[in-house]
Every structure is written in structure tokens, then in C-alpha cells.
BALOBA-1460 file (C-alpha; in Angstrom, 3 decimals):
// residues 79
<rec num="1" residu="m" x="3.453" y="-11.956" z="128.275"/>
<rec num="2" residu="s" x="7.005" y="-11.075" z="127.290"/>
<rec num="3" residu="k" x="9.446" y="-9.578" z="129.782"/>
<rec num="4" residu="a" x="9.456" y="-6.300" z="127.854"/>
<rec num="5" residu="n" x="5.658" y="-6.067" z="128.107"/>
<rec num="6" residu="q" x="5.805" y="-6.861" z="131.845"/>
<rec num="7" residu="h" x="8.357" y="-4.114" z="132.379"/>
<rec num="8" residu="d" x="6.305" y="-1.679" z="130.314"/>
<rec num="9" residu="k" x="3.196" y="-2.497" z="132.365"/>
<rec num="10" residu="l" x="5.140" y="-1.997" z="135.619"/>
<rec num="11" residu="a" x="6.609" y="1.303" z="134.424"/>
<rec num="12" residu="v" x="3.203" y="2.655" z="133.403"/>
<rec num="13" residu="r" x="1.630" y="1.532" z="136.686"/>
<rec num="14" residu="l" x="4.372" y="3.117" z="138.807"/>
<rec num="15" residu="g" x="4.266" y="6.283" z="136.719"/>
<rec num="16" residu="m" x="0.528" y="6.626" z="137.200"/>
<rec num="17" residu="i" x="0.789" y="5.952" z="140.949"/>
<rec num="18" residu="l" x="3.557" y="8.551" z="141.274"/>
<rec num="19" residu="t" x="1.569" y="11.083" z="139.254"/>
<rec num="20" residu="g" x="-1.421" y="10.616" z="141.525"/>
<rec num="21" residu="l" x="0.637" y="10.861" z="144.705"/>
<rec num="22" residu="f" x="2.543" y="13.956" z="143.596"/>
<rec num="23" residu="s" x="-0.760" y="15.556" z="142.577"/>
<rec num="24" residu="g" x="-1.799" y="15.347" z="146.212"/>
<rec num="25" residu="k" x="-4.421" y="12.652" z="145.638"/>
<rec num="26" residu="r" x="-5.337" y="9.885" z="148.059"/>
<rec num="27" residu="l" x="-5.235" y="6.577" z="146.226"/>
<rec num="28" residu="h" x="-7.089" y="3.439" z="147.299"/>
<rec num="29" residu="i" x="-5.393" y="0.085" z="146.863"/>
<rec num="30" residu="d" x="-8.493" y="-1.656" z="145.448"/>
<rec num="31" residu="e" x="-9.137" y="1.087" z="142.900"/>
<rec num="32" residu="l" x="-5.507" y="0.965" z="141.765"/>
<rec num="33" residu="a" x="-5.613" y="-2.830" z="141.491"/>
<rec num="34" residu="n" x="-8.778" y="-2.718" z="139.376"/>
<rec num="35" residu="e" x="-7.489" y="0.116" z="137.201"/>
<rec num="36" residu="h" x="-4.251" y="-1.720" z="136.409"/>
<rec num="37" residu="n" x="-5.712" y="-5.241" z="136.305"/>
<rec num="38" residu="v" x="-3.430" y="-6.560" z="139.060"/>
<rec num="39" residu="t" x="-3.986" y="-7.797" z="142.601"/>
<rec num="40" residu="a" x="-4.055" y="-5.599" z="145.668"/>
<rec num="41" residu="r" x="-0.900" y="-7.445" z="146.773"/>
<rec num="42" residu="t" x="0.903" y="-6.201" z="143.646"/>
<rec num="43" residu="i" x="-0.057" y="-2.613" z="144.471"/>
<rec num="44" residu="q" x="1.141" y="-3.125" z="148.060"/>
<rec num="45" residu="r" x="4.469" y="-4.399" z="146.709"/>
<rec num="46" residu="d" x="4.762" y="-1.401" z="144.400"/>
<rec num="47" residu="i" x="4.212" y="1.016" z="147.260"/>
<rec num="48" residu="n" x="6.052" y="-0.795" z="150.060"/>
<rec num="49" residu="q" x="9.093" y="-1.941" z="148.073"/>
<rec num="50" residu="r" x="9.417" y="-0.053" z="144.819"/>
<rec num="51" residu="l" x="8.423" y="3.341" z="146.217"/>
<rec num="52" residu="l" x="10.031" y="2.784" z="149.617"/>
<rec num="53" residu="y" x="12.113" y="5.977" z="149.327"/>
<rec num="54" residu="l" x="9.004" y="8.195" z="149.471"/>
<rec num="55" residu="p" x="7.225" y="9.260" z="152.681"/>
<rec num="56" residu="i" x="3.917" y="7.597" z="151.850"/>
<rec num="57" residu="d" x="1.187" y="7.664" z="154.475"/>
<rec num="58" residu="s" x="-1.276" y="4.792" z="154.557"/>
<rec num="59" residu="e" x="-4.554" y="4.338" z="156.359"/>
<rec num="60" residu="k" x="-7.091" y="1.558" z="155.775"/>
<rec num="61" residu="g" x="-6.105" y="0.964" z="152.148"/>
<rec num="62" residu="w" x="-5.649" y="4.637" z="151.280"/>
<rec num="63" residu="y" x="-2.226" y="5.973" z="150.271"/>
<rec num="64" residu="s" x="-1.003" y="9.549" z="150.007"/>
<rec num="65" residu="l" x="2.258" y="11.447" z="150.191"/>
<rec num="66" residu="d" x="3.131" y="13.117" z="153.466"/>
<rec num="67" residu="k" x="1.664" y="16.630" z="153.336"/>
<rec num="68" residu="a" x="4.811" y="18.304" z="154.702"/>
<rec num="69" residu="f" x="6.894" y="16.553" z="152.030"/>
<rec num="70" residu="l" x="4.550" y="17.741" z="149.269"/>
<rec num="71" residu="h" x="4.580" y="21.258" z="150.696"/>
<rec num="72" residu="d" x="8.377" y="21.307" z="150.723"/>
<rec num="73" residu="i" x="8.559" y="20.051" z="147.144"/>
<rec num="74" residu="y" x="6.221" y="22.708" z="145.840"/>
<rec num="75" residu="k" x="8.013" y="25.407" z="147.823"/>
<rec num="76" residu="g" x="11.369" y="24.257" z="146.377"/>
<rec num="77" residu="r" x="12.782" y="23.052" z="149.680"/>
<rec num="78" residu="c" x="13.291" y="19.382" z="148.794"/>
<rec num="79" residu="r" x="16.328" y="18.354" z="146.810"/>
């Protein structure tokens, strides 16, 4: 796979994860890995390193954005 295709795949995966999180969904690591044809470790890396700046809660393989953070965003309090 070319570097451009790898970057495109990463961008799409991160975009879809962000869309799910900002929609208030709880995402499971195994479901994300299967959906994007990558390992669970890759999804962990995406969340723990590439999305480090977000307040992501995790519990037993489930990931979601902190509810107070989401509330503030939708009330226009986060900048």
C-alpha cells in the first residue's frame, strides 16, 4: 500500500471515530477494529496518541467523550 493510501485510510478512520465520539456514541474497540480492518492495538494507538487532546473516557474496551465536555460544546462554552 502506498504512503498516500495509508494516510487516506488513517484520515478516514480518525474522521469516523471523531464523528462517532462527537455524536455522543460509545464506541467499542473491537467493533472499530473490525469496521476499519485494523487491529485493536491500532485503534488504541489512534485514541491514546492521535486523539490525546480530547477528554475520552474508557471502560472495558468502550470509548466515549466526557459528557460534561460534550455538553459544553453543544452549549457553546468550549473554545
